[in-house]
Structures are given as structure tokens and as C-alpha cells.
Z-matrix of the N, CA and C atoms (Angstrom, degrees):
N
C 1 1.468
C 2 1.500 1 109.11
N 3 1.252 2 114.72 1 142.86
C 4 1.477 3 117.80 2 179.10
C 5 1.544 4 110.92 3 -73.30
N 6 1.257 5 112.94 4 137.99
C 7 1.494 6 119.04 5 -179.62
C 8 1.503 7 108.48 6 -94.57
N 9 1.330 8 112.84 7 121.62
C 10 1.475 9 117.98 8 179.93
C 11 1.517 10 109.81 9 -96.56
N 12 1.220 11 115.39 10 145.68
C 13 1.496 12 116.99 11 175.94
C 14 1.513 13 110.77 12 -62.45
N 15 1.403 14 111.01 13 145.48
C 16 1.483 15 118.29 14 -177.79
C 17 1.517 16 110.32 15 -69.85
N 18 1.338 17 110.08 16 125.29
C 19 1.458 18 115.48 17 179.19
C 20 1.531 19 109.14 18 -86.95
N 21 1.262 20 115.61 19 134.68
C 22 1.489 21 119.89 20 -179.43
C 23 1.501 22 110.14 21 -77.32
N 24 1.329 23 112.28 22 142.22
C 25 1.465 24 118.29 23 177.32
C 26 1.508 25 109.31 24 -76.72
N 27 1.325 26 115.46 25 124.98
C 28 1.474 27 115.94 26 -178.13
C 29 1.517 28 113.43 27 -63.57
N 30 1.347 29 116.94 28 -20.13
C 31 1.474 30 118.07 29 -179.71
C 32 1.501 31 112.78 30 -82.85
N 33 1.364 32 117.77 31 -18.62
C 34 1.477 33 121.48 32 -178.22
C 35 1.508 34 107.75 33 -111.99
N 36 1.296 35 118.59 34 116.88
C 37 1.467 36 119.05 35 -177.45
C 38 1.496 37 111.15 36 -72.50
N 39 1.257 38 114.25 37 148.54
C 40 1.458 39 121.22 38 179.06
C 41 1.507 40 109.55 39 -77.53
N 42 1.363 41 116.34 40 126.72
C 43 1.471 42 117.17 41 -179.78
C 44 1.491 43 113.10 42 -59.97
N 45 1.273 44 116.72 43 -31.61
C 46 1.458 45 119.50 44 -178.26
C 47 1.504 46 112.44 45 -88.87
N 48 1.303 47 117.71 46 -2.65
C 49 1.447 48 120.61 47 -176.62
C 50 1.521 49 111.94 48 -84.12
N 51 1.301 50 116.90 49 178.05
C 52 1.489 51 121.06 50 -179.88
C 53 1.521 52 111.89 51 -68.37
N 54 1.335 53 115.32 52 148.74
C 55 1.474 54 121.96 53 -179.68
C 56 1.519 55 108.97 54 -93.07
N 57 1.309 56 116.67 55 130.63
C 58 1.479 57 117.30 56 179.65
C 59 1.531 58 111.23 57 -62.06
N 60 1.341 59 113.09 58 153.66
C 61 1.450 60 119.01 59 -176.54
C 62 1.516 61 112.27 60 -67.00
N 63 1.348 62 117.27 61 -31.45
C 64 1.457 63 119.68 62 -177.02
C 65 1.506 64 112.78 63 -92.62
N 66 1.328 65 117.21 64 8.89
C 67 1.467 66 118.92 65 178.77
C 68 1.503 67 110.00 66 -74.51
N 69 1.376 68 117.18 67 148.64
C 70 1.472 69 121.70 68 -179.32
C 71 1.510 70 109.57 69 -70.62
N 72 1.340 71 116.56 70 136.83
C 73 1.458 72 122.69 71 -179.84
C 74 1.522 73 109.35 72 -113.77
N 75 1.306 74 113.10 73 142.65
C 76 1.477 75 118.80 74 179.15
C 77 1.517 76 109.82 75 -69.77
N 78 1.357 77 117.88 76 137.85
C 79 1.479 78 119.57 77 -179.19
C 80 1.510 79 110.89 78 -66.74
N 81 1.325 80 115.86 79 145.66
C 82 1.459 81 122.18 80 179.12
C 83 1.532 82 109.29 81 -107.83
N 84 1.333 83 114.91 82 151.91
C 85 1.472 84 119.38 83 -177.00
C 86 1.510 85 114.30 84 -67.91
N 87 1.316 86 119.12 85 -23.79
C 88 1.460 87 120.95 86 -177.06
C 89 1.504 88 112.52 87 -94.04
N 90 1.333 89 118.48 88 3.97
C 91 1.449 90 120.18 89 178.84
C 92 1.517 91 110.16 90 -95.38
N 93 1.362 92 119.10 91 146.55
C 94 1.483 93 121.24 92 179.83
C 95 1.495 94 111.29 93 -64.82
N 96 1.338 95 114.90 94 142.40
C 97 1.453 96 120.66 95 178.98
C 98 1.515 97 110.27 96 -80.65
N 99 1.304 98 114.98 97 161.50
C 100 1.452 99 119.50 98 179.31
C 101 1.508 100 110.04 99 -73.22
N 102 1.334 101 116.49 100 156.72
C 103 1.467 102 121.02 101 179.21
C 104 1.526 103 110.24 102 111.08
N 105 1.322 104 116.87 103 172.19
C 106 1.473 105 120.41 104 -177.52
C 107 1.512 106 110.59 105 -68.35
N 108 1.326 107 118.35 106 154.54
C 109 1.472 108 121.64 107 179.25
C 110 1.525 109 110.64 108 -62.06
N 111 1.291 110 114.23 109 160.98
C 112 1.481 111 120.03 110 -179.85
C 113 1.513 112 109.71 111 -62.86
N 114 1.328 113 116.07 112 138.29
C 115 1.471 114 120.82 113 179.04
C 116 1.485 115 114.00 114 84.32
N 117 1.394 116 118.93 115 1.53
C 118 1.458 117 120.53 116 -179.00
C 119 1.513 118 111.78 117 -123.27
N 120 1.324 119 117.60 118 16.05
C 121 1.450 120 120.59 119 179.79
C 122 1.513 121 111.36 120 -79.16
N 123 1.328 122 117.51 121 -179.42
C 124 1.475 123 121.06 122 -178.11
C 125 1.519 124 112.31 123 -65.89
N 126 1.342 125 117.18 124 -25.23
C 127 1.465 126 119.80 125 -179.19
C 128 1.512 127 112.61 126 -98.76
N 129 1.344 128 118.05 127 13.79
C 130 1.459 129 119.91 128 -175.61
C 131 1.516 130 110.69 129 -67.30
N 132 1.373 131 117.63 130 -37.06
C 133 1.461 132 120.10 131 -178.52
C 134 1.508 133 112.06 132 -72.24
N 135 1.325 134 118.10 133 -21.37
C 136 1.451 135 120.43 134 -177.18
C 137 1.515 136 112.66 135 -84.69
N 138 1.323 137 117.79 136 -10.77
C 139 1.454 138 121.40 137 -179.46
C 140 1.518 139 108.19 138 -113.13
N 141 1.389 140 118.20 139 94.60
C 142 1.475 141 119.54 140 -178.58
C 143 1.515 142 110.93 141 -65.47
N 144 1.297 143 115.02 142 147.71
C 145 1.444 144 120.69 143 179.49
C 146 1.516 145 111.23 144 -75.55
N 147 1.302 146 115.84 145 176.06
C 148 1.469 147 119.04 146 -177.92
C 149 1.515 148 113.31 147 -65.65
N 150 1.358 149 118.68 148 -22.78
C 151 1.457 150 120.41 149 -179.47
C 152 1.517 151 112.43 150 -98.15
N 153 1.336 152 119.39 151 8.52
C 154 1.464 153 121.10 152 -179.67
C 155 1.522 154 109.26 153 -69.62
N 156 1.346 155 116.82 154 141.38
C 157 1.462 156 121.77 155 179.27
C 158 1.512 157 113.58 156 71.37
N 159 1.314 158 119.21 157 20.39
C 160 1.448 159 120.77 158 177.49
C 161 1.511 160 113.98 159 81.09
N 162 1.297 161 119.94 160 10.48
C 163 1.449 162 120.80 161 178.91
C 164 1.510 163 110.66 162 137.40
N 165 1.298 164 116.32 163 -176.23
C 166 1.472 165 119.83 164 -179.07
C 167 1.515 166 111.35 165 -67.56
N 168 1.324 167 117.41 166 147.25
C 169 1.461 168 122.29 167 -179.31
C 170 1.525 169 109.81 168 -66.04
N 171 1.364 170 117.20 169 140.52
C 172 1.453 171 119.44 170 179.85
C 173 1.521 172 110.54 171 -66.02
N 174 1.282 173 114.83 172 152.73
C 175 1.451 174 120.32 173 -178.86
C 176 1.526 175 110.82 174 -77.35
N 177 1.310 176 116.05 175 168.96
C 178 1.462 177 120.85 176 -179.69
C 179 1.522 178 111.30 177 -65.78
N 180 1.323 179 118.25 178 -35.24
C 181 1.465 180 121.23 179 177.76
C 182 1.520 181 111.22 180 -64.32
N 183 1.319 182 117.25 181 -36.99
C 184 1.459 183 120.37 182 178.52
C 185 1.519 184 111.16 183 -67.54
N 186 1.337 185 117.00 184 -40.39
C 187 1.469 186 120.34 185 175.81
C 188 1.527 187 110.56 186 -61.53
N 189 1.308 188 117.55 187 -42.61
C 190 1.463 189 121.19 188 -179.73
C 191 1.526 190 111.10 189 -63.52
N 192 1.332 191 116.62 190 -41.07
C 193 1.467 192 120.00 191 179.31
C 194 1.521 193 111.26 192 -64.83
N 195 1.330 194 117.60 193 -42.26
C 196 1.466 195 120.58 194 179.02
C 197 1.524 196 110.81 195 -65.56
N 198 1.328 197 116.67 196 -39.18
C 199 1.462 198 119.87 197 178.77
C 200 1.521 199 111.15 198 -64.26
N 201 1.312 200 117.23 199 -41.38
C 202 1.462 201 120.23 200 178.02
C 203 1.524 202 111.61 201 -64.88
N 204 1.327 203 116.81 202 -37.83
C 205 1.464 204 119.94 203 178.65
C 206 1.527 205 111.25 204 -65.49
N 207 1.342 206 116.99 205 -42.58
C 208 1.462 207 120.06 206 177.69
C 209 1.524 208 111.31 207 -64.63
N 210 1.319 209 116.76 208 -40.23
C 211 1.466 210 119.68 209 178.53
C 212 1.524 211 111.14 210 -65.25
N 213 1.332 212 116.61 211 -37.57
C 214 1.465 213 119.88 212 177.81
C 215 1.513 214 110.98 213 -65.68
N 216 1.335 215 118.35 214 -41.33
C 217 1.472 216 121.41 215 176.98
C 218 1.529 217 110.94 216 -63.14
N 219 1.323 218 115.85 217 -40.62
C 220 1.472 219 119.59 218 -179.72
C 221 1.519 220 110.66 219 -63.45
N 222 1.335 221 117.50 220 -42.55
C 223 1.462 222 120.25 221 179.14
C 224 1.523 223 111.47 222 -66.32
N 225 1.308 224 117.07 223 -38.24
C 226 1.464 225 120.04 224 177.97
C 227 1.532 226 111.02 225 -65.02
N 228 1.340 227 116.20 226 -40.09
C 229 1.469 228 119.49 227 178.58
C 230 1.526 229 111.12 228 -64.16
N 231 1.325 230 117.54 229 -41.10
C 232 1.461 231 120.54 230 177.24
C 233 1.522 232 111.40 231 -63.26
N 234 1.326 233 117.00 232 -41.13
C 235 1.465 234 120.31 233 178.90
C 236 1.524 235 111.10 234 -65.18
N 237 1.337 236 117.56 235 -41.58
C 238 1.466 237 120.33 236 178.38
C 239 1.527 238 111.06 237 -64.03
N 240 1.336 239 116.54 238 -40.64
C 241 1.459 240 119.91 239 179.46
C 242 1.527 241 111.05 240 -65.08
N 243 1.320 242 117.38 241 -40.77
C 244 1.462 243 120.61 242 179.03
C 245 1.525 244 110.81 243 -66.18
N 246 1.320 245 117.88 244 -40.38
C 247 1.467 246 120.82 245 177.43
C 248 1.525 247 111.03 246 -64.88
N 249 1.329 248 117.22 247 -38.54
C 250 1.464 249 120.69 248 178.47
C 251 1.525 250 110.72 249 -65.02
N 252 1.336 251 116.28 250 -41.71
C 253 1.468 252 119.28 251 179.05
C 254 1.532 253 111.28 252 -63.76
N 255 1.319 254 116.69 253 -43.50
C 256 1.468 255 119.88 254 179.26
C 257 1.522 256 111.63 255 -64.77
N 258 1.332 257 116.73 256 -40.81
C 259 1.460 258 119.59 257 178.83
C 260 1.522 259 111.49 258 -65.40
N 261 1.334 260 116.27 259 -40.58
C 262 1.470 261 119.79 260 178.02
C 263 1.529 262 110.78 261 -63.42
N 264 1.333 263 117.15 262 -39.87
C 265 1.461 264 120.52 263 178.67
C 266 1.524 265 111.06 264 -63.61
N 267 1.330 266 116.48 265 -42.97
C 268 1.466 267 119.52 266 178.90
C 269 1.522 268 111.66 267 -64.68
N 270 1.332 269 117.26 268 -42.28
C 271 1.465 270 119.98 269 -179.97
C 272 1.522 271 111.32 270 -65.80
N 273 1.327 272 117.04 271 -40.54
C 274 1.469 273 119.72 272 179.34
C 275 1.518 274 111.13 273 -64.72
N 276 1.336 275 117.47 274 -41.48
C 277 1.462 276 120.38 275 178.17
C 278 1.527 277 110.53 276 -66.64
N 279 1.334 278 116.83 277 -36.03
C 280 1.464 279 119.75 278 177.60
C 281 1.528 280 111.19 279 -65.19
N 282 1.340 281 116.56 280 -40.56
C 283 1.465 282 120.09 281 178.71
C 284 1.532 283 110.75 282 -66.20
N 285 1.325 284 116.96 283 -40.62
C 286 1.463 285 119.59 284 178.60
C 287 1.520 286 111.20 285 -63.76
N 288 1.314 287 116.41 286 -41.44
C 289 1.460 288 119.62 287 179.12
C 290 1.520 289 110.91 288 -63.45
N 291 1.343 290 116.62 289 -43.18
C 292 1.465 291 119.80 290 179.08
C 293 1.524 292 111.17 291 -64.56
N 294 1.335 293 117.15 292 -38.07
C 295 1.466 294 119.90 293 179.62
C 296 1.531 295 111.40 294 -67.31
N 297 1.333 296 116.53 295 -43.29
C 298 1.468 297 119.31 296 177.91
C 299 1.523 298 111.21 297 -64.04
N 300 1.313 299 116.25 298 -39.99
C 301 1.469 300 119.46 299 179.82
C 302 1.519 301 110.95 300 -64.80
N 303 1.344 302 116.60 301 -41.69
C 304 1.464 303 119.08 302 179.57
C 305 1.516 304 112.10 303 -65.54
N 306 1.334 305 117.38 304 -39.56
C 307 1.467 306 120.16 305 179.00
C 308 1.524 307 111.47 306 -66.88
N 309 1.337 308 115.62 307 -43.68
C 310 1.467 309 118.72 308 179.22
C 311 1.522 310 110.95 309 -64.25
N 312 1.332 311 117.15 310 -40.06
C 313 1.465 312 119.74 311 179.67
C 314 1.520 313 111.70 312 -64.67
N 315 1.337 314 117.53 313 -30.95
C 316 1.472 315 120.00 314 179.10
C 317 1.518 316 111.79 315 -67.37
N 318 1.348 317 118.03 316 -25.73
C 319 1.462 318 120.97 317 -179.51
C 320 1.532 319 113.37 318 -92.53
N 321 1.320 320 118.05 319 -4.43
C 322 1.461 321 119.31 320 178.92
C 323 1.529 322 112.58 321 -60.90
N 324 1.349 323 119.41 322 -43.68
C 325 1.478 324 117.84 323 176.91
C 326 1.520 325 113.18 324 -60.65
N 327 1.347 326 117.29 325 -31.73
C 328 1.461 327 120.08 326 177.98
C 329 1.528 328 110.09 327 -63.40
N 330 1.306 329 117.56 328 -44.37
C 331 1.464 330 121.61 329 178.51
C 332 1.517 331 110.86 330 -66.33
N 333 1.326 332 117.38 331 -38.52
C 334 1.467 333 120.05 332 178.65
C 335 1.526 334 110.98 333 -61.34
N 336 1.334 335 117.03 334 -42.29
C 337 1.457 336 119.86 335 -179.61
C 338 1.532 337 111.41 336 -70.23
N 339 1.317 338 117.86 337 -33.83
C 340 1.461 339 119.57 338 175.18
C 341 1.536 340 110.76 339 -63.20
N 342 1.303 341 117.13 340 -41.38
C 343 1.458 342 120.05 341 178.43
C 344 1.521 343 111.49 342 -65.33
N 345 1.326 344 117.87 343 -38.10
C 346 1.461 345 120.44 344 176.89
C 347 1.528 346 111.16 345 -65.18
N 348 1.358 347 116.28 346 -41.22
C 349 1.467 348 119.10 347 179.45
C 350 1.518 349 110.95 348 -64.06
N 351 1.335 350 117.06 349 -40.63
C 352 1.458 351 119.55 350 178.01
C 353 1.532 352 111.83 351 -67.60
N 354 1.341 353 117.71 352 -33.85
C 355 1.461 354 121.24 353 -179.91
C 356 1.520 355 112.13 354 -67.63
N 357 1.324 356 117.74 355 -31.80
C 358 1.469 357 121.23 356 -179.32
C 359 1.529 358 112.62 357 -96.25
N 360 1.294 359 118.08 358 1.28
C 361 1.466 360 120.38 359 -177.91
C 362 1.510 361 111.49 360 -66.70
N 363 1.346 362 117.45 361 -32.39
C 364 1.464 363 119.47 362 -178.78
C 365 1.502 364 113.17 363 -70.13
N 366 1.319 365 117.96 364 -39.81
C 367 1.461 366 120.77 365 -177.97
C 368 1.521 367 112.35 366 -77.41
N 369 1.329 368 118.60 367 -31.09
C 370 1.465 369 122.48 368 -178.97
C 371 1.520 370 108.62 369 -142.77
N 372 1.325 371 118.18 370 86.08
C 373 1.472 372 120.28 371 -177.04
C 374 1.521 373 113.18 372 -58.84
N 375 1.301 374 118.81 373 -30.09
C 376 1.464 375 120.55 374 -179.40
C 377 1.518 376 112.66 375 -68.95
N 378 1.344 377 116.62 376 -24.22
C 379 1.469 378 119.46 377 -178.12
C 380 1.514 379 111.99 378 -76.38
N 381 1.331 380 118.72 379 -15.11
C 382 1.453 381 120.71 380 -178.15
C 383 1.518 382 111.88 381 -63.99
N 384 1.329 383 116.63 382 -34.99
C 385 1.460 384 119.76 383 -179.63
C 386 1.528 385 110.84 384 -65.68
N 387 1.312 386 115.16 385 -46.33
C 388 1.469 387 118.52 386 178.82
C 389 1.523 388 111.43 387 -65.33
N 390 1.334 389 116.15 388 -36.09
C 391 1.471 390 118.89 389 179.12
C 392 1.513 391 112.12 390 -66.63
N 393 1.329 392 116.15 391 -42.90
C 394 1.464 393 119.01 392 179.29
C 395 1.522 394 110.96 393 -65.54
N 396 1.342 395 115.84 394 -39.05
C 397 1.469 396 118.53 395 178.87
C 398 1.526 397 110.66 396 -64.35
N 399 1.293 398 117.98 397 -39.39
C 400 1.470 399 121.02 398 178.52
C 401 1.528 400 111.11 399 -65.57
N 402 1.323 401 115.71 400 -39.78
C 403 1.465 402 118.67 401 178.65
C 404 1.526 403 110.30 402 -67.11
N 405 1.345 404 116.25 403 -38.46
C 406 1.470 405 119.53 404 176.88
C 407 1.521 406 111.00 405 -59.94
N 408 1.309 407 116.71 406 -45.90
C 409 1.465 408 120.17 407 179.50
C 410 1.537 409 111.52 408 -62.71
N 411 1.303 410 115.28 409 -35.86
C 412 1.457 411 118.56 410 178.52
C 413 1.534 412 111.04 411 -67.15
N 414 1.329 413 117.05 412 -41.60
C 415 1.466 414 120.20 413 176.85
C 416 1.519 415 112.26 414 -63.76
N 417 1.340 416 117.27 415 -39.31
C 418 1.469 417 120.87 416 177.29
C 419 1.522 418 110.37 417 -62.79
N 420 1.338 419 115.68 418 -38.97
C 421 1.461 420 119.16 419 179.23
C 422 1.530 421 111.36 420 -65.84
N 423 1.331 422 116.86 421 -37.43
C 424 1.467 423 119.84 422 178.32
C 425 1.527 424 110.00 423 -63.85
N 426 1.326 425 118.29 424 -44.96
C 427 1.461 426 120.84 425 178.93
C 428 1.526 427 111.82 426 -62.44
N 429 1.312 428 116.34 427 -37.16
C 430 1.461 429 119.41 428 179.00
C 431 1.526 430 110.82 429 -66.67
N 432 1.335 431 116.26 430 -38.83
C 433 1.462 432 119.48 431 177.09
C 434 1.523 433 111.65 432 -65.56
N 435 1.308 434 117.27 433 -29.04
C 436 1.463 435 121.52 434 177.85
C 437 1.527 436 112.41 435 -81.22
N 438 1.326 437 117.24 436 -3.29
C 439 1.455 438 120.70 437 177.61
C 440 1.511 439 114.83 438 100.73
N 441 1.358 440 117.54 439 17.47
C 442 1.468 441 121.19 440 -179.36
C 443 1.533 442 109.30 441 -127.76
N 444 1.320 443 117.31 442 80.92
C 445 1.469 444 119.52 443 -179.82
C 446 1.525 445 112.21 444 -68.11
N 447 1.325 446 114.91 445 154.91
C 448 1.463 447 121.42 446 -177.56
C 449 1.528 448 109.94 447 -88.46
N 450 1.352 449 116.13 448 141.39
C 451 1.468 450 121.58 449 178.68
C 452 1.524 451 108.11 450 -127.98
N 453 1.318 452 115.31 451 112.66
C 454 1.469 453 121.35 452 177.80
C 455 1.524 454 109.66 453 -143.56
N 456 1.318 455 117.25 454 38.34
C 457 1.455 456 121.90 455 -175.98
C 458 1.530 457 110.49 456 -83.99
N 459 1.290 458 116.20 457 141.64
C 460 1.468 459 123.00 458 173.15
C 461 1.526 460 108.77 459 -114.29
N 462 1.329 461 115.72 460 161.24
C 463 1.455 462 120.14 461 -178.96
C 464 1.516 463 113.30 462 80.75
N 465 1.309 464 118.51 463 8.63
C 466 1.464 465 121.47 464 178.48
C 467 1.532 466 108.42 465 -105.12
N 468 1.311 467 115.03 466 161.09
C 469 1.458 468 120.23 467 179.62
C 470 1.530 469 109.92 468 -70.18
N 471 1.314 470 114.87 469 145.30
C 472 1.449 471 120.40 470 179.92
C 473 1.534 472 110.30 471 -64.91
N 474 1.330 473 116.02 472 131.30
C 475 1.460 474 122.58 473 179.67
C 476 1.533 475 107.73 474 -124.50
N 477 1.326 476 117.94 475 111.66
C 478 1.471 477 119.25 476 -176.93
C 479 1.523 478 113.34 477 -62.24
N 480 1.326 479 117.39 478 -19.35
C 481 1.467 480 119.68 479 178.84
C 482 1.524 481 111.44 480 -79.33
N 483 1.330 482 117.61 481 -19.19
C 484 1.470 483 120.56 482 -176.62
C 485 1.516 484 113.16 483 -121.36
N 486 1.328 485 117.76 484 -15.91
C 487 1.458 486 121.33 485 -174.85
C 488 1.528 487 111.18 486 -120.66
N 489 1.318 488 114.16 487 150.71
C 490 1.454 489 122.34 488 173.18
C 491 1.530 490 107.68 489 -125.59
N 492 1.326 491 116.09 490 115.88
C 493 1.459 492 120.65 491 -175.95
C 494 1.528 493 109.76 492 -76.17
N 495 1.309 494 115.45 493 124.36
C 496 1.463 495 120.61 494 176.25
C 497 1.533 496 111.43 495 -117.38
N 498 1.318 497 116.38 496 -2.77
C 499 1.461 498 119.82 497 178.94
C 500 1.521 499 111.18 498 -169.51
N 501 1.325 500 114.84 499 152.17
C 502 1.464 501 122.10 500 177.72
C 503 1.523 502 108.07 501 -124.93
N 504 1.329 503 116.48 502 130.86
C 505 1.472 504 121.28 503 -176.71
C 506 1.522 505 108.91 504 -123.58
N 507 1.336 506 114.11 505 157.00
C 508 1.456 507 120.98 506 176.32
C 509 1.529 508 107.63 507 -94.92
N 510 1.314 509 116.94 508 112.74
C 511 1.467 510 121.77 509 -179.08
C 512 1.522 511 108.17 510 -138.16
N 513 1.326 512 117.60 511 99.00
C 514 1.475 513 119.57 512 -177.93
C 515 1.521 514 112.89 513 -68.71
N 516 1.327 515 117.83 514 -12.94
C 517 1.469 516 119.33 515 -177.73
C 518 1.524 517 113.76 516 -81.84
N 519 1.316 518 118.27 517 -9.73
C 520 1.466 519 119.85 518 -179.74
C 521 1.514 520 109.28 519 -125.98
N 522 1.301 521 114.72 520 161.11
C 523 1.463 522 120.23 521 179.85
C 524 1.524 523 109.73 522 -71.87
N 525 1.336 524 116.86 523 147.37
C 526 1.466 525 119.52 524 177.83
C 527 1.529 526 111.39 525 -59.77
N 528 1.335 527 115.70 526 142.78
C 529 1.462 528 120.25 527 -178.99
C 530 1.512 529 114.02 528 82.64
N 531 1.328 530 117.30 529 10.37
C 532 1.458 531 120.67 530 179.09
C 533 1.528 532 109.95 531 -93.36
N 534 1.341 533 116.07 532 142.43
C 535 1.460 534 121.05 533 177.99
C 536 1.523 535 108.50 534 -71.02
N 537 1.336 536 115.60 535 119.13
C 538 1.462 537 120.67 536 -178.79
C 539 1.526 538 111.39 537 -94.10
N 540 1.325 539 117.30 538 -40.55
C 541 1.462 540 120.85 539 -176.75
C 542 1.528 541 109.70 540 -146.38
N 543 1.350 542 115.57 541 143.08
C 544 1.467 543 121.98 542 176.15
C 545 1.518 544 108.06 543 -105.76
N 546 1.326 545 116.83 544 112.61
C 547 1.456 546 121.56 545 -179.86
C 548 1.535 547 112.01 546 -85.60
N 549 1.279 548 116.61 547 -28.93
C 550 1.464 549 120.35 548 176.64
C 551 1.517 550 108.02 549 -149.61
N 552 1.339 551 117.93 550 120.92
C 553 1.467 552 119.86 551 -175.64
C 554 1.525 553 110.91 552 -67.50
N 555 1.318 554 113.83 553 155.41
C 556 1.466 555 120.70 554 175.97
C 557 1.517 556 110.51 555 -104.19
N 558 1.323 557 115.43 556 162.43
C 559 1.466 558 120.69 557 -177.72
C 560 1.526 559 109.01 558 -138.29
N 561 1.326 560 114.62 559 132.53
C 562 1.460 561 121.06 560 177.16
C 563 1.514 562 112.43 561 93.60
N 564 1.345 563 114.25 562 167.27
C 565 1.460 564 122.11 563 -179.71
C 566 1.521 565 110.17 564 -136.63
N 567 1.318 566 115.35 565 144.10
C 568 1.456 567 120.85 566 172.94
C 569 1.520 568 112.49 567 59.44
N 570 1.339 569 115.34 568 -130.30
C 571 1.459 570 120.29 569 -179.37
C 572 1.523 571 112.51 570 -69.90
N 573 1.331 572 117.37 571 -17.18
C 574 1.464 573 121.59 572 179.76
C 575 1.525 574 110.87 573 -101.06
N 576 1.295 575 116.48 574 29.61
C 577 1.457 576 120.00 575 -179.91
C 578 1.522 577 110.08 576 -86.69
N 579 1.343 578 115.47 577 125.65
C 580 1.458 579 119.74 578 175.31
C 581 1.523 580 110.64 579 -77.52
N 582 1.318 581 116.00 580 -42.98
C 583 1.459 582 120.46 581 177.55
C 584 1.519 583 108.55 582 -165.91
N 585 1.343 584 118.17 583 151.65
C 586 1.463 585 120.42 584 176.23
C 587 1.525 586 110.59 585 -79.84
N 588 1.318 587 116.32 586 163.80
C 589 1.459 588 121.33 587 177.95
C 590 1.514 589 109.68 588 -81.07
N 591 1.324 590 117.05 589 134.56
C 592 1.469 591 122.17 590 175.86
C 593 1.519 592 108.14 591 -86.71
N 594 1.342 593 116.92 592 120.49
C 595 1.462 594 120.78 593 -171.65
C 596 1.532 595 110.25 594 -136.25
N 597 1.328 596 113.57 595 164.39
C 598 1.459 597 122.35 596 167.18
C 599 1.520 598 107.22 597 -111.26
N 600 1.304 599 116.11 598 142.42
C 601 1.470 600 120.76 599 -177.73
C 602 1.525 601 109.88 600 -123.63
N 603 1.346 602 113.84 601 159.36
C 604 1.467 603 120.23 602 178.72
C 605 1.523 604 109.01 603 -71.57
N 606 1.317 605 114.30 604 140.66
C 607 1.451 606 120.74 605 -179.07
C 608 1.511 607 111.17 606 -70.11
N 609 1.320 608 115.66 607 139.58
C 610 1.447 609 120.51 608 176.52
C 611 1.524 610 109.48 609 -81.54
N 612 1.308 611 116.23 610 143.55
C 613 1.461 612 121.75 611 179.94
C 614 1.532 613 110.41 612 -71.95
């Protein structure tokens, strides 16, 4: 009998035959997987890269070391400030002591002359007046050297910055508002005024 070639069943595909284009193919390892590319998924923004924030986050030991360094600087600054305050207090007290000593020393000759005037008052009572007047002038000179000149002028216009009115008199010979008499002299000027002069002034018409 003649042998006919085997006819292929149209319902069963030939293993050695061509593969249809729409047939399912097994995935290969070198082909890209389905889904969004790496780094573009919904959680991509929540996972910072290695260069986020300028580099890797410092460790806890590094934070502790920086904190200790800042605390040490803060304590040193407080100590320096306290030392500066104490030094300033000592210098200010030293300056005050030197100023008081210099002022007191300037009045020692005044006291010496008062004692001399009192010592000679018994032998010559009339000389006591001249001695006291000389001592007064010496004390006025000391105050002037310290920056507090004496003011006891009459016949000048009343100045509220230098005079304190303690009385008003009727004097037709002088202009109204003129200082007629100084009852207590004043010392100093402006911000360096120890006290104003107590005066009486002519009455205004």
C-alpha cells in the first residue's frame, strides 16, 4: 500500500510549526516588568534619596557632641559676663573712693586754717573775723576748682535756672525782676549745680 504523508490536524498545532502572533509568550528575565519605572511610584516622594538634605543624616553621637559644645560655649559666655560685671563693679567703687578722697583732701587746708583762727582768737579777738573770712574764701576757691563756682551777685536779672526767690521787695530804684539781695549763695551751673542762690527780687509793677 502506498504510504501517504501524515496530514496535520488543523485543530492541533504543530510543535515545530510557526507560533501565532497573538499567542501568549513566557516572560523573559531581560525584559522590563510591568508597572511604573523605578523611582516614579506613588511612594517615590516619601523615600528620600541618598543625597537628600545635603548628605546622610548625622548620627545621634554627633548630635550629642554638638549639643555639649554649645552648652560649653554658653557656660563660658555666662562666666565671662559675670567676671566683667564684677570687674566693672570693683573699678567703679575704686573710682568713687579716689574721688571722695581727693575731695576730702582738698578741704583739709580749710580745716587747718579754721583751727589756726580759733587758736589765735583768745589773744586777738579782732583777728578772728579776718581769719574766718580768709578760710571762707579758701573754701570757695576749693569748690570752684572742683567745678562748682559761687554765685552771689546782686543787681542782675532774675534767672530761674540759677536763683530761688524767697522774697519780693518794693524798690523803685531798680528794674522789676532784679536781684536785690542774696540770702544764701548758690554753687555750680547747669547740670553741675549744687544748689541755686536764694534771693529777693524787686517787685514787678
